[in-house]
NUROKOL-356665 format. One record per residue (C-alpha): residue in one letter; x, y, z. Coordinates in steps of 0.001 Angstrom, whole numbers, padded with zeros to 6 digits. Layout:
// residues N
 resn    east   north      up
    A       X       Y       Z
...
//
This chain:
// residues 424
 resn    east   north      up
    X  203029  009176  188517
    X  202288  012715  189636
    X  198936  012961  191360
    X  196483  015294  189554
    X  194868  018026  191615
    X  191127  017912  192037
    X  189044  020349  189997
    X  186726  022624  191936
    X  183413  022708  189976
    X  182402  026038  191513
    X  185621  027717  190381
    X  185208  026298  186885
    X  181638  027601  186693
    X  182749  031018  187951
    X  185477  031124  185267
    X  183070  030456  182409
    X  180600  033019  183769
    X  183222  035746  183317
    X  182739  036124  179606
    X  184450  038827  177554
    X  182043  038413  174676
    X  179400  040711  176142
    X  176291  040383  178304
    X  175196  036810  178980
    X  172083  035092  180337
    X  172359  034167  184000
    X  168891  033235  185328
    X  167992  029794  184007
    X  166150  028202  186951
    X  164598  029041  190293
    X  167941  028296  191937
    X  169318  031476  190309
    X  166610  033757  191739
    X  168398  034308  195061
    X  171550  035475  193286
    X  169453  037734  191038
    X  167829  039424  194036
    X  171261  040035  195588
    X  172830  041325  192369
    X  173956  044848  191554
    X  171635  044838  188536
    X  168564  044183  190682
    X  169537  046915  193139
    X  170128  049396  190307
    X  166814  048511  188670
    X  164632  048900  191772
    X  166385  052112  192779
    X  165840  053544  189307
    X  162139  052655  189307
    X  161703  054314  192707
    X  163740  057405  191842
    X  161739  058042  188689
    X  158457  057498  190547
    X  159497  060054  193160
    X  160693  062582  190598
    X  157667  062651  188265
    X  154945  063124  190902
    X  152693  065944  189791
    X  154453  066221  186403
    X  152284  065951  183311
    X  153756  064569  180115
    X  152774  067847  178448
    X  154636  070027  180989
    X  157892  071865  180257
    X  160451  069768  182137
    X  164173  069402  181341
    X  164886  067377  178193
    X  168596  066971  177540
    X  170257  066652  174160
    X  171195  063004  174787
    X  167545  062158  175507
    X  166593  063656  172139
    X  169334  061750  170332
    X  168357  058462  171978
    X  164681  059016  171183
    X  165628  059444  167517
    X  166644  055758  167506
    X  162986  054873  167177
    X  162555  057070  164105
    X  165055  054805  162335
    X  163335  051683  163641
    X  159998  053085  162439
    X  161486  053440  158966
    X  162398  049739  159076
    X  158727  048885  159656
    X  157818  050838  156520
    X  160540  048970  154599
    X  159313  045600  155917
    X  155506  045610  155693
    X  153414  042736  157073
    X  153453  039624  154918
    X  150193  039065  152998
    X  148052  036235  154291
    X  146814  033971  151505
    X  143345  032478  151576
    X  143355  029034  153100
    X  146739  029563  154743
    X  147320  028243  158231
    X  146272  030635  160965
    X  149594  030651  162769
    X  149803  033458  165336
    X  151905  036452  164363
    X  152824  037893  161007
    X  156024  036628  159371
    X  156899  040169  158318
    X  158069  040716  161885
    X  160997  038375  161286
    X  162160  040448  158324
    X  161953  043579  160467
    X  163863  041867  163324
    X  166598  040811  160878
    X  167009  044415  159715
    X  167007  045671  163298
    X  169727  043235  164432
    X  171842  044125  161408
    X  171837  047877  162156
    X  171093  048316  165864
    X  174693  048603  167081
    X  175536  051255  164519
    X  172345  053126  165423
    X  173261  053053  169131
    X  176815  054188  168357
    X  175460  057220  166489
    X  173119  058080  169388
    X  175667  058113  172228
    X  178625  060493  172737
    X  181852  059370  171053
    X  183526  059154  174467
    X  181069  056416  175491
    X  181483  054133  172470
    X  183000  051351  174573
    X  179515  050771  176008
    X  177834  050326  172603
    X  177984  046526  172657
    X  176270  046174  176022
    X  173702  048872  175263
    X  172955  047256  171908
    X  172334  043869  173550
    X  169823  045351  175994
    X  168066  047407  173329
    X  167855  044623  170734
    X  166346  042341  173369
    X  163564  044800  174166
    X  161465  044365  171011
    X  160284  040777  171339
    X  161145  037300  170102
    X  161455  036868  166331
    X  161297  033083  166728
    X  157901  033033  168426
    X  156774  036484  167201
    X  155831  037470  170721
    X  156472  040261  173200
    X  156046  040539  176957
    X  157233  042087  180199
    X  160584  040290  179927
    X  161346  042342  176802
    X  160131  045489  178550
    X  162571  044630  181357
    X  165419  044510  178837
    X  164632  048117  177881
    X  164744  049080  181567
    X  168236  047539  181629
    X  169068  049722  178628
    X  167945  052877  180448
    X  169679  051946  183704
    X  172878  051292  181756
    X  172636  054765  180184
    X  172772  056253  183686
    X  175483  053840  184827
    X  177605  054870  181833
    X  176865  058536  182636
    X  175412  059084  179180
    X  172327  060320  181024
    X  172603  062390  184208
    X  170328  062066  187235
    X  170162  065807  187796
    X  169045  066504  184227
    X  167515  063411  182652
    X  165679  061373  185292
    X  162155  062602  184543
    X  162721  062771  180781
    X  164059  059212  180693
    X  160562  058030  181651
    X  158268  060675  180167
    X  160155  061056  176868
    X  162516  058136  176156
    X  160447  055323  177675
    X  157247  056839  176293
    X  158788  056853  172798
    X  159742  053195  173255
    X  156188  052433  174367
    X  154727  054053  171258
    X  157093  052056  169071
    X  156482  048596  170555
    X  152734  049227  170327
    X  153203  049853  166624
    X  155136  046589  166357
    X  152409  044717  168191
    X  149623  046062  165985
    X  151479  045976  162648
    X  152736  042411  162945
    X  149992  040925  165168
    X  152620  040133  167802
    X  151520  037688  170477
    X  151770  038226  174207
    X  154298  036099  176062
    X  152744  036949  179434
    X  150811  034202  181145
    X  148559  036575  183097
    X  145992  036827  180311
    X  142798  038678  181155
    X  143804  038988  184806
    X  146745  041286  184089
    X  146830  045037  183701
    X  147803  044760  180052
    X  148756  041886  177758
    X  152166  043375  177021
    X  153286  046141  179425
    X  153601  046792  183147
    X  156058  049626  183847
    X  153997  052445  182239
    X  151306  051744  184828
    X  153816  052172  187676
    X  155152  055465  186356
    X  151737  056584  185141
    X  150385  056198  188655
    X  153397  058056  190052
    X  152474  061112  187965
    X  149085  061159  189681
    X  150348  060781  193250
    X  150571  064548  193747
    X  147718  066951  192956
    X  145884  064588  190625
    X  142961  066269  188817
    X  140700  063218  189209
    X  140214  060284  191582
    X  141093  056626  190907
    X  137396  055838  190530
    X  137317  057977  187355
    X  140423  056672  185637
    X  138495  054261  183377
    X  135827  056791  182331
    X  135622  057808  178691
    X  135607  061508  179599
    X  138811  061103  181632
    X  140504  059278  178755
    X  139518  061977  176266
    X  140698  064852  178475
    X  143903  063468  180033
    X  145266  060866  177624
    X  148127  063084  176449
    X  148926  064401  179939
    X  149273  061151  181920
    X  150958  057896  180960
    X  148415  055845  182907
    X  145437  057295  181043
    X  147261  056772  177761
    X  147590  053091  178691
    X  143920  052903  179647
    X  142939  054486  176347
    X  145132  052060  174396
    X  143570  049075  176171
    X  140067  050394  175538
    X  140779  050812  171817
    X  142423  047408  171311
    X  140078  045177  173345
    X  136423  044258  173111
    X  134152  044412  176141
    X  134420  045996  179554
    X  137541  046451  181695
    X  136076  043984  184198
    X  136273  041388  181452
    X  139593  042001  179674
    X  141592  043840  182389
    X  140141  042759  185687
    X  143085  043863  187842
    X  142973  047352  186373
    X  139236  047443  186996
    X  139802  046361  190621
    X  142486  048997  191175
    X  140002  051723  190262
    X  138095  050910  193453
    X  141002  051920  195720
    X  140941  055226  197552
    X  144267  056906  196734
    X  146954  057006  194059
    X  149908  056332  196422
    X  148226  053139  197640
    X  147731  051905  194073
    X  151318  052775  193173
    X  152730  050804  196105
    X  150473  047894  195212
    X  151666  047754  191620
    X  155299  048090  192633
    X  154959  045111  194960
    X  153099  043182  192259
    X  155848  043932  189743
    X  158515  042655  192116
    X  156569  039514  192934
    X  154971  038553  189602
    X  157472  039884  187056
    X  160893  040042  188689
    X  160582  036604  190319
    X  159261  034857  187191
    X  161994  032714  185640
    X  160230  032805  182256
    X  160637  036588  182237
    X  164295  036394  183215
    X  165765  033476  181278
    X  166466  035551  178148
    X  167645  038624  180105
    X  171348  039353  179724
    X  173755  040792  182283
    X  176929  042702  181534
    X  179325  045191  183101
    X  176896  048014  183843
    X  174017  045729  184810
    X  176060  043151  186647
    X  174920  039820  188068
    X  177636  040040  190701
    X  176528  040459  194308
    X  175794  044009  195407
    X  178201  044644  198275
    X  177106  048227  198880
    X  174639  047114  201547
    X  171788  049196  200154
    X  168305  048661  201578
    X  165745  048730  198798
    X  162603  050473  199953
    X  159487  051899  198387
    X  159437  055337  196789
    X  158156  058247  198854
    X  154825  058982  197215
    X  152201  061661  197779
    X  154710  064489  198261
    X  155935  067267  196014
    X  159058  066226  194139
    X  162079  068555  193792
    X  161367  068936  190082
    X  157706  069787  190696
    X  158758  072339  193323
    X  161249  073932  190934
    X  158631  074137  188190
    X  156157  075776  190579
    X  158757  078336  191684
    X  159632  079179  188088
    X  155950  079624  187272
    X  155557  081985  190243
    X  158526  083995  188993
    X  156990  084267  185543
    X  153642  085348  186989
    X  155318  088066  189079
    X  157385  089263  186131
    X  154200  089671  184072
    X  152564  091800  186786
    X  154078  095173  185846
    X  151173  097488  186718
    X  151761  099187  190120
    X  149024  100489  192361
    X  150314  104087  192037
    X  149962  103962  188274
    X  153706  104492  187664
    X  155762  101891  185827
    X  157111  099212  188141
    X  160327  097287  187959
    X  159919  093565  187403
    X  161759  090965  189472
    X  164041  090170  186543
    X  165020  093849  186316
    X  165610  094083  190057
    X  167954  091111  189917
    X  169777  092201  186769
    X  173475  091474  187068
    X  172929  088827  189731
    X  173012  085108  189071
    X  169586  084086  187840
    X  167719  080958  188794
    X  167823  078345  186002
    X  164729  077934  183878
    X  162781  074694  183744
    X  164384  073710  180462
    X  167873  073822  181996
    X  169450  071064  184158
    X  168503  071202  187810
    X  171645  070552  189792
    X  169969  069941  193111
    X  166806  068123  192101
    X  168051  064650  192950
    X  170629  065283  195658
    X  169016  062534  197705
    X  168611  060109  194824
    X  168758  056472  195813
    X  170141  055606  192382
    X  173545  056757  193543
    X  173321  056862  197339
    X  170880  054107  198170
    X  167732  054267  200269
    X  167317  053684  203975
    X  163754  052450  203727
    X  162787  049055  205043
    X  163282  046023  202842
    X  160585  044875  200442
    X  161657  041243  200342
    X  159073  038648  201190
    X  156140  040929  200424
    X  153133  039455  198652
    X  150139  041407  197399
    X  146824  039825  196441
    X  143971  041761  194928
    X  141130  040298  197012
    X  142641  041791  200189
    X  143614  045172  198808
    X  140373  047000  199420
    X  140480  046616  203183
    X  144111  046092  204119
    X  145867  049257  202976
    X  147168  051550  205743
    X  146178  055151  205689
    X  149726  056412  206099
    X  152691  055833  203808
    X  154849  055282  206875
    X  153146  052014  207694
    X  154592  048805  206307
    X  152560  046312  204310
//
Protein backbone atom coordinates (compact mmCIF):
# COMPACT_ATOMS: atom_id res chain seq x y z
CA UNK A 1 0.00 0.00 0.00
CA UNK A 2 1.33 3.42 -0.93
CA UNK A 3 2.22 5.45 2.13
CA UNK A 4 0.18 8.69 2.42
CA UNK A 5 2.11 11.91 2.87
CA UNK A 6 1.60 13.81 6.08
CA UNK A 7 -0.57 16.93 5.97
CA UNK A 8 1.02 20.14 7.19
CA UNK A 9 -1.65 21.92 9.31
CA UNK A 10 0.00 25.32 8.82
CA UNK A 11 -0.12 25.00 5.03
CA UNK A 12 -3.76 23.93 5.16
CA UNK A 13 -4.64 26.93 7.34
CA UNK A 14 -2.74 29.26 5.00
CA UNK A 15 -4.66 27.83 2.01
CA UNK A 16 -8.07 28.47 3.55
CA UNK A 17 -7.04 31.99 4.59
CA UNK A 18 -6.51 32.89 0.93
CA UNK A 19 -10.16 33.38 0.13
CA UNK A 20 -11.39 34.70 -3.21
CA UNK A 21 -14.79 35.56 -1.81
CA UNK A 22 -13.74 38.95 -0.47
CA UNK A 23 -12.44 40.38 2.81
CA UNK A 24 -12.49 37.95 5.73
CA UNK A 25 -12.14 38.19 9.51
CA UNK A 26 -8.66 37.35 10.75
CA UNK A 27 -8.32 38.44 14.41
CA UNK A 28 -10.23 35.97 16.57
CA UNK A 29 -8.03 35.68 19.68
CA UNK A 30 -5.08 37.30 21.40
CA UNK A 31 -2.79 34.93 19.51
CA UNK A 32 -3.64 36.85 16.31
CA UNK A 33 -2.63 40.26 17.71
CA UNK A 34 1.06 39.85 16.86
CA UNK A 35 0.25 39.12 13.22
CA UNK A 36 -2.14 42.09 13.15
CA UNK A 37 0.56 44.46 14.40
CA UNK A 38 2.96 43.19 11.71
CA UNK A 39 0.39 43.37 8.90
CA UNK A 40 0.31 45.73 5.94
CA UNK A 41 -3.16 46.88 7.03
CA UNK A 42 -1.91 48.02 10.43
CA UNK A 43 1.03 49.87 8.89
CA UNK A 44 -1.26 51.59 6.36
CA UNK A 45 -3.74 52.56 9.07
CA UNK A 46 -1.23 54.13 11.48
CA UNK A 47 0.56 55.94 8.66
CA UNK A 48 -2.74 57.35 7.43
CA UNK A 49 -3.74 58.57 10.89
CA UNK A 50 -0.37 60.29 11.30
CA UNK A 51 -0.33 61.80 7.81
CA UNK A 52 -3.77 63.33 8.26
CA UNK A 53 -2.84 64.66 11.71
CA UNK A 54 0.24 66.33 10.24
CA UNK A 55 -1.63 67.77 7.27
CA UNK A 56 -4.59 69.38 9.07
CA UNK A 57 -2.65 71.30 11.74
CA UNK A 58 -3.92 74.85 11.81
CA UNK A 59 -6.72 74.07 9.33
CA UNK A 60 -10.25 74.91 10.40
CA UNK A 61 -13.15 72.88 9.07
CA UNK A 62 -14.59 76.14 7.72
CA UNK A 63 -11.43 77.06 5.76
CA UNK A 64 -11.13 76.86 1.96
CA UNK A 65 -8.96 73.77 1.48
CA UNK A 66 -8.88 71.46 -1.57
CA UNK A 67 -11.99 69.29 -1.94
CA UNK A 68 -11.77 66.96 -4.92
CA UNK A 69 -14.67 65.72 -7.01
CA UNK A 70 -14.29 62.15 -5.72
CA UNK A 71 -14.57 63.39 -2.12
CA UNK A 72 -17.86 65.08 -3.03
CA UNK A 73 -19.18 61.97 -4.75
CA UNK A 74 -18.23 59.74 -1.81
CA UNK A 75 -19.81 62.15 0.68
CA UNK A 76 -23.06 61.91 -1.30
CA UNK A 77 -23.28 58.25 -0.22
CA UNK A 78 -24.58 59.44 3.13
CA UNK A 79 -27.37 61.45 1.51
CA UNK A 80 -28.75 58.16 0.18
CA UNK A 81 -28.29 56.47 3.55
CA UNK A 82 -30.08 59.40 5.21
CA UNK A 83 -33.02 58.82 2.88
CA UNK A 84 -33.15 55.20 4.09
CA UNK A 85 -33.57 56.45 7.67
CA UNK A 86 -36.57 58.51 6.56
CA UNK A 87 -38.00 55.43 4.80
CA UNK A 88 -37.44 53.26 7.89
CA UNK A 89 -38.56 55.29 10.92
CA UNK A 90 -38.09 54.00 14.48
CA UNK A 91 -40.53 51.29 15.48
CA UNK A 92 -43.23 52.51 17.91
CA UNK A 93 -42.85 51.28 21.46
CA UNK A 94 -46.10 49.95 22.89
CA UNK A 95 -47.05 50.54 26.50
CA UNK A 96 -46.00 47.65 28.68
CA UNK A 97 -43.54 46.34 26.10
CA UNK A 98 -40.21 45.00 27.25
CA UNK A 99 -37.53 47.65 27.59
CA UNK A 100 -34.99 45.95 25.37
CA UNK A 101 -32.13 48.28 24.43
CA UNK A 102 -32.20 49.67 20.92
CA UNK A 103 -35.03 50.32 18.52
CA UNK A 104 -35.99 47.50 16.14
CA UNK A 105 -36.37 50.01 13.31
CA UNK A 106 -32.58 49.94 13.04
CA UNK A 107 -32.74 46.38 11.71
CA UNK A 108 -35.06 47.45 8.90
CA UNK A 109 -32.67 50.26 8.02
CA UNK A 110 -29.67 47.87 8.12
CA UNK A 111 -31.50 45.46 5.79
CA UNK A 112 -32.08 48.26 3.28
CA UNK A 113 -28.47 49.42 3.59
CA UNK A 114 -27.03 45.94 2.94
CA UNK A 115 -29.32 45.49 -0.05
CA UNK A 116 -28.14 48.69 -1.78
CA UNK A 117 -24.70 49.55 -0.41
CA UNK A 118 -22.63 47.91 -3.16
CA UNK A 119 -24.57 49.64 -5.91
CA UNK A 120 -24.23 52.94 -4.04
CA UNK A 121 -20.45 52.49 -3.75
CA UNK A 122 -20.21 51.54 -7.44
CA UNK A 123 -21.96 54.78 -8.41
CA UNK A 124 -19.63 56.82 -6.17
CA UNK A 125 -16.28 55.57 -7.50
CA UNK A 126 -14.78 56.02 -11.00
CA UNK A 127 -15.77 53.31 -13.49
CA UNK A 128 -12.11 52.33 -13.82
CA UNK A 129 -12.04 51.34 -10.13
CA UNK A 130 -15.13 49.11 -10.10
CA UNK A 131 -13.08 46.00 -9.32
CA UNK A 132 -12.61 47.40 -5.81
CA UNK A 133 -16.35 47.83 -5.12
CA UNK A 134 -16.72 44.54 -3.26
CA UNK A 135 -13.93 45.24 -0.79
CA UNK A 136 -14.95 48.87 -0.30
CA UNK A 137 -18.56 47.81 0.24
CA UNK A 138 -17.54 45.31 2.94
CA UNK A 139 -15.61 47.97 4.87
CA UNK A 140 -18.35 50.57 4.52
CA UNK A 141 -21.24 48.26 5.44
CA UNK A 142 -19.34 47.20 8.55
CA UNK A 143 -18.94 50.78 9.75
CA UNK A 144 -22.53 51.45 10.83
CA UNK A 145 -22.94 49.05 13.74
CA UNK A 146 -24.35 45.62 14.51
CA UNK A 147 -27.96 44.99 13.47
CA UNK A 148 -28.08 41.88 15.67
CA UNK A 149 -27.26 43.69 18.91
CA UNK A 150 -28.29 47.18 17.71
CA UNK A 151 -25.01 48.60 18.90
CA UNK A 152 -22.13 50.69 17.60
CA UNK A 153 -18.57 51.24 18.81
CA UNK A 154 -14.98 52.00 17.91
CA UNK A 155 -14.66 48.69 16.05
CA UNK A 156 -17.23 49.95 13.53
CA UNK A 157 -15.46 53.30 13.35
CA UNK A 158 -12.27 51.35 12.57
CA UNK A 159 -14.03 49.67 9.64
CA UNK A 160 -14.70 53.12 8.16
CA UNK A 161 -11.00 53.96 8.56
CA UNK A 162 -10.30 50.80 6.54
CA UNK A 163 -12.72 52.13 3.92
CA UNK A 164 -10.85 55.45 3.69
CA UNK A 165 -7.41 53.82 3.64
CA UNK A 166 -8.60 51.52 0.85
CA UNK A 167 -9.75 54.54 -1.17
CA UNK A 168 -6.16 55.82 -1.11
CA UNK A 169 -4.71 52.36 -1.76
CA UNK A 170 -6.96 52.03 -4.82
CA UNK A 171 -5.91 55.55 -5.90
CA UNK A 172 -9.52 56.70 -5.93
CA UNK A 173 -8.34 59.43 -3.57
CA UNK A 174 -4.95 61.12 -4.02
CA UNK A 175 -2.62 62.13 -1.19
CA UNK A 176 -1.66 65.40 -2.84
CA UNK A 177 -5.28 66.49 -3.25
CA UNK A 178 -7.54 64.65 -0.83
CA UNK A 179 -5.69 63.97 2.43
CA UNK A 180 -7.11 66.86 4.45
CA UNK A 181 -10.58 66.61 2.89
CA UNK A 182 -10.77 62.88 3.63
CA UNK A 183 -10.83 63.77 7.34
CA UNK A 184 -12.49 67.19 7.43
CA UNK A 185 -15.17 66.42 4.82
CA UNK A 186 -15.64 62.68 4.22
CA UNK A 187 -15.02 61.44 7.77
CA UNK A 188 -16.94 64.39 9.21
CA UNK A 189 -19.93 63.49 7.02
CA UNK A 190 -19.71 59.90 8.26
CA UNK A 191 -19.58 61.17 11.84
CA UNK A 192 -22.73 63.24 11.35
CA UNK A 193 -24.51 60.24 9.88
CA UNK A 194 -23.65 57.67 12.57
CA UNK A 195 -24.69 60.19 15.22
CA UNK A 196 -28.07 60.38 13.52
CA UNK A 197 -28.26 56.58 13.57
CA UNK A 198 -27.38 56.49 17.25
CA UNK A 199 -30.01 59.06 18.22
CA UNK A 200 -32.79 57.91 15.87
CA UNK A 201 -32.64 54.24 16.77
CA UNK A 202 -31.33 54.49 20.37
CA UNK A 203 -28.26 52.49 19.35
CA UNK A 204 -26.25 51.07 22.23
CA UNK A 205 -22.53 51.49 22.74
CA UNK A 206 -20.40 48.39 22.29
CA UNK A 207 -17.42 50.02 24.02
CA UNK A 208 -16.57 48.77 27.47
CA UNK A 209 -14.94 52.02 28.59
CA UNK A 210 -18.21 53.53 29.80
CA UNK A 211 -17.94 56.82 31.66
CA UNK A 212 -14.14 56.64 31.66
CA UNK A 213 -13.85 57.00 27.89
CA UNK A 214 -13.74 60.12 25.77
CA UNK A 215 -17.06 59.28 24.15
CA UNK A 216 -19.39 56.28 24.25
CA UNK A 217 -19.10 55.71 20.51
CA UNK A 218 -16.18 57.51 18.81
CA UNK A 219 -12.44 57.99 19.22
CA UNK A 220 -10.83 59.10 15.94
CA UNK A 221 -12.53 62.54 15.72
CA UNK A 222 -10.76 63.45 18.96
CA UNK A 223 -7.37 62.55 17.47
CA UNK A 224 -7.91 64.59 14.32
CA UNK A 225 -9.77 67.32 16.19
CA UNK A 226 -6.76 67.80 18.43
CA UNK A 227 -4.46 67.81 15.40
CA UNK A 228 -6.32 70.83 14.00
CA UNK A 229 -5.47 72.72 17.19
CA UNK A 230 -1.78 71.82 17.32
CA UNK A 231 -0.79 74.90 15.32
CA UNK A 232 -1.94 78.43 16.18
CA UNK A 233 -4.91 77.35 18.27
CA UNK A 234 -7.15 80.28 19.29
CA UNK A 235 -7.69 78.91 22.81
CA UNK A 236 -5.88 76.74 25.36
CA UNK A 237 -6.76 73.16 26.36
CA UNK A 238 -8.11 74.45 29.67
CA UNK A 239 -10.92 76.22 27.77
CA UNK A 240 -11.99 73.43 25.47
CA UNK A 241 -14.93 72.35 27.68
CA UNK A 242 -16.27 75.89 28.25
CA UNK A 243 -19.70 76.77 26.92
CA UNK A 244 -18.37 79.93 25.25
CA UNK A 245 -15.70 77.93 23.41
CA UNK A 246 -18.28 75.42 22.21
CA UNK A 247 -20.59 78.16 20.94
CA UNK A 248 -17.83 80.02 19.09
CA UNK A 249 -15.73 77.19 17.62
CA UNK A 250 -18.04 74.20 17.21
CA UNK A 251 -18.21 74.53 13.42
CA UNK A 252 -14.50 75.30 13.03
CA UNK A 253 -12.90 72.42 14.96
CA UNK A 254 -13.82 68.74 15.02
CA UNK A 255 -12.81 68.41 18.67
CA UNK A 256 -15.14 71.17 19.84
CA UNK A 257 -17.93 69.68 17.75
CA UNK A 258 -17.40 66.41 19.64
CA UNK A 259 -17.38 68.23 22.97
CA UNK A 260 -20.60 70.00 22.07
CA UNK A 261 -22.25 66.73 21.02
CA UNK A 262 -21.28 65.08 24.31
CA UNK A 263 -22.57 68.05 26.30
CA UNK A 264 -25.93 67.93 24.51
CA UNK A 265 -26.44 64.16 24.80
CA UNK A 266 -25.32 63.57 28.41
CA UNK A 267 -26.53 64.73 31.79
CA UNK A 268 -24.14 66.14 34.37
CA UNK A 269 -20.60 67.43 34.24
CA UNK A 270 -17.73 66.21 32.05
CA UNK A 271 -15.97 64.96 35.19
CA UNK A 272 -18.89 62.59 35.63
CA UNK A 273 -19.73 61.30 32.14
CA UNK A 274 -16.41 61.86 30.30
CA UNK A 275 -13.71 61.80 32.92
CA UNK A 276 -10.80 61.22 30.53
CA UNK A 277 -11.81 64.20 28.42
CA UNK A 278 -12.10 66.28 31.58
CA UNK A 279 -8.60 65.15 32.65
CA UNK A 280 -7.10 65.97 29.25
CA UNK A 281 -8.24 69.58 29.61
CA UNK A 282 -5.73 69.98 32.44
CA UNK A 283 -2.72 69.35 30.16
CA UNK A 284 -0.57 72.23 28.99
CA UNK A 285 -0.36 71.86 25.20
CA UNK A 286 -2.27 70.45 22.25
CA UNK A 287 0.63 68.36 20.83
CA UNK A 288 1.01 66.59 24.18
CA UNK A 289 -2.70 65.72 24.26
CA UNK A 290 -2.60 64.52 20.66
CA UNK A 291 0.32 62.18 21.32
CA UNK A 292 -1.43 60.89 24.42
CA UNK A 293 -4.62 60.05 22.56
CA UNK A 294 -2.74 58.43 19.71
CA UNK A 295 -0.94 56.14 22.15
CA UNK A 296 -4.22 55.43 23.94
CA UNK A 297 -5.89 54.54 20.64
CA UNK A 298 -3.12 52.10 19.77
CA UNK A 299 -3.19 50.50 23.20
CA UNK A 300 -6.90 50.45 24.10
CA UNK A 301 -8.59 50.18 20.70
CA UNK A 302 -6.17 48.54 18.28
CA UNK A 303 -5.10 45.84 20.75
CA UNK A 304 -8.64 44.98 21.89
CA UNK A 305 -9.74 41.67 20.36
CA UNK A 306 -13.41 42.60 20.84
CA UNK A 307 -12.87 45.59 18.54
CA UNK A 308 -11.08 43.50 15.94
CA UNK A 309 -12.94 40.20 15.73
CA UNK A 310 -15.54 41.51 13.25
CA UNK A 311 -12.99 43.53 11.23
CA UNK A 312 -12.38 42.17 7.74
CA UNK A 313 -9.17 42.17 5.72
CA UNK A 314 -8.89 42.08 1.96
CA UNK A 315 -6.50 42.96 -0.86
CA UNK A 316 -6.03 46.66 -0.15
CA UNK A 317 -6.07 46.28 3.63
CA UNK A 318 -4.12 43.06 3.80
CA UNK A 319 -3.43 40.88 6.83
CA UNK A 320 -0.22 39.68 5.22
CA UNK A 321 3.04 40.72 6.87
CA UNK A 322 4.36 44.14 5.92
CA UNK A 323 7.77 43.47 4.40
CA UNK A 324 8.53 47.10 3.60
CA UNK A 325 10.37 47.54 6.89
CA UNK A 326 8.60 50.78 7.76
CA UNK A 327 9.07 52.22 11.25
CA UNK A 328 5.79 53.57 12.54
CA UNK A 329 6.36 56.74 14.50
CA UNK A 330 4.28 59.57 15.87
CA UNK A 331 3.15 62.46 13.70
CA UNK A 332 5.18 65.66 13.79
CA UNK A 333 2.89 68.01 15.68
CA UNK A 334 3.14 71.69 16.57
CA UNK A 335 4.55 72.76 13.20
CA UNK A 336 3.02 74.41 10.16
CA UNK A 337 1.83 71.82 7.66
CA UNK A 338 2.51 72.17 3.91
CA UNK A 339 -1.19 72.78 3.29
CA UNK A 340 -1.37 75.46 5.99
CA UNK A 341 1.72 77.13 4.52
CA UNK A 342 0.21 77.09 1.03
CA UNK A 343 -3.03 78.59 2.31
CA UNK A 344 -1.13 81.36 4.11
CA UNK A 345 0.88 82.17 0.97
CA UNK A 346 -2.27 82.33 -1.14
CA UNK A 347 -3.89 84.64 1.40
CA UNK A 348 -0.83 86.92 1.29
CA UNK A 349 -1.08 87.01 -2.49
CA UNK A 350 -4.74 87.97 -2.31
CA UNK A 351 -4.02 90.71 0.23
CA UNK A 352 -1.27 92.17 -1.97
CA UNK A 353 -3.47 92.01 -5.06
CA UNK A 354 -6.17 93.99 -3.24
CA UNK A 355 -3.68 96.74 -2.29
CA UNK A 356 -3.81 98.76 -5.52
CA UNK A 357 -3.39 102.29 -4.12
CA UNK A 358 0.24 103.50 -4.57
CA UNK A 359 1.90 106.11 -2.42
CA UNK A 360 2.33 108.46 -5.42
CA UNK A 361 -1.39 108.45 -6.08
CA UNK A 362 -1.01 106.89 -9.56
CA UNK A 363 -2.61 103.55 -10.37
CA UNK A 364 -0.38 100.63 -9.46
CA UNK A 365 -0.02 97.28 -11.12
CA UNK A 366 -1.11 94.33 -9.01
CA UNK A 367 1.01 91.21 -8.60
CA UNK A 368 -1.36 89.25 -10.83
CA UNK A 369 -0.90 91.83 -13.59
CA UNK A 370 2.88 91.81 -13.19
CA UNK A 371 2.94 88.05 -13.59
CA UNK A 372 0.48 87.92 -16.48
CA UNK A 373 1.57 85.35 -19.03
CA UNK A 374 3.68 83.46 -16.50
CA UNK A 375 2.61 80.25 -14.82
CA UNK A 376 0.47 81.18 -11.83
CA UNK A 377 0.56 79.55 -8.44
CA UNK A 378 -2.42 77.21 -7.92
CA UNK A 379 -5.26 78.46 -5.76
CA UNK A 380 -6.25 76.75 -2.54
CA UNK A 381 -9.15 74.98 -4.21
CA UNK A 382 -6.82 73.25 -6.69
CA UNK A 383 -4.70 70.14 -5.96
CA UNK A 384 -1.39 70.85 -4.29
CA UNK A 385 1.19 68.68 -5.97
CA UNK A 386 3.91 69.13 -3.40
CA UNK A 387 1.96 69.25 -0.16
CA UNK A 388 2.65 65.67 0.85
CA UNK A 389 5.96 64.90 -0.84
CA UNK A 390 7.21 63.49 2.44
CA UNK A 391 4.04 61.58 3.25
CA UNK A 392 4.58 58.44 5.28
CA UNK A 393 1.50 56.89 3.69
CA UNK A 394 3.58 56.08 0.64
CA UNK A 395 7.19 56.39 1.79
CA UNK A 396 7.07 55.37 5.42
CA UNK A 397 8.36 57.24 8.45
CA UNK A 398 11.76 57.06 10.09
CA UNK A 399 10.51 57.90 13.55
CA UNK A 400 11.13 55.57 16.45
CA UNK A 401 8.76 52.69 17.03
CA UNK A 402 5.66 53.09 19.17
CA UNK A 403 5.38 49.44 20.16
CA UNK A 404 5.26 48.64 23.83
CA UNK A 405 4.10 52.11 24.82
CA UNK A 406 1.49 52.42 27.55
CA UNK A 407 -0.20 55.63 28.64
CA UNK A 408 -2.11 56.03 31.89
CA UNK A 409 -4.02 59.15 32.80
CA UNK A 410 -2.87 59.47 36.43
CA UNK A 411 0.74 60.01 35.28
CA UNK A 412 0.05 62.32 32.36
CA UNK A 413 0.09 65.61 34.21
CA UNK A 414 3.69 65.32 35.33
CA UNK A 415 5.40 62.97 32.91
CA UNK A 416 5.11 64.69 29.54
CA UNK A 417 8.36 66.01 28.03
CA UNK A 418 8.51 69.58 26.96
CA UNK A 419 9.91 68.77 23.53
CA UNK A 420 8.35 66.65 20.81
CA UNK A 421 11.75 65.11 20.16
CA UNK A 422 11.73 63.27 23.46
CA UNK A 423 10.35 59.75 23.58
CA UNK A 424 7.64 58.67 25.98
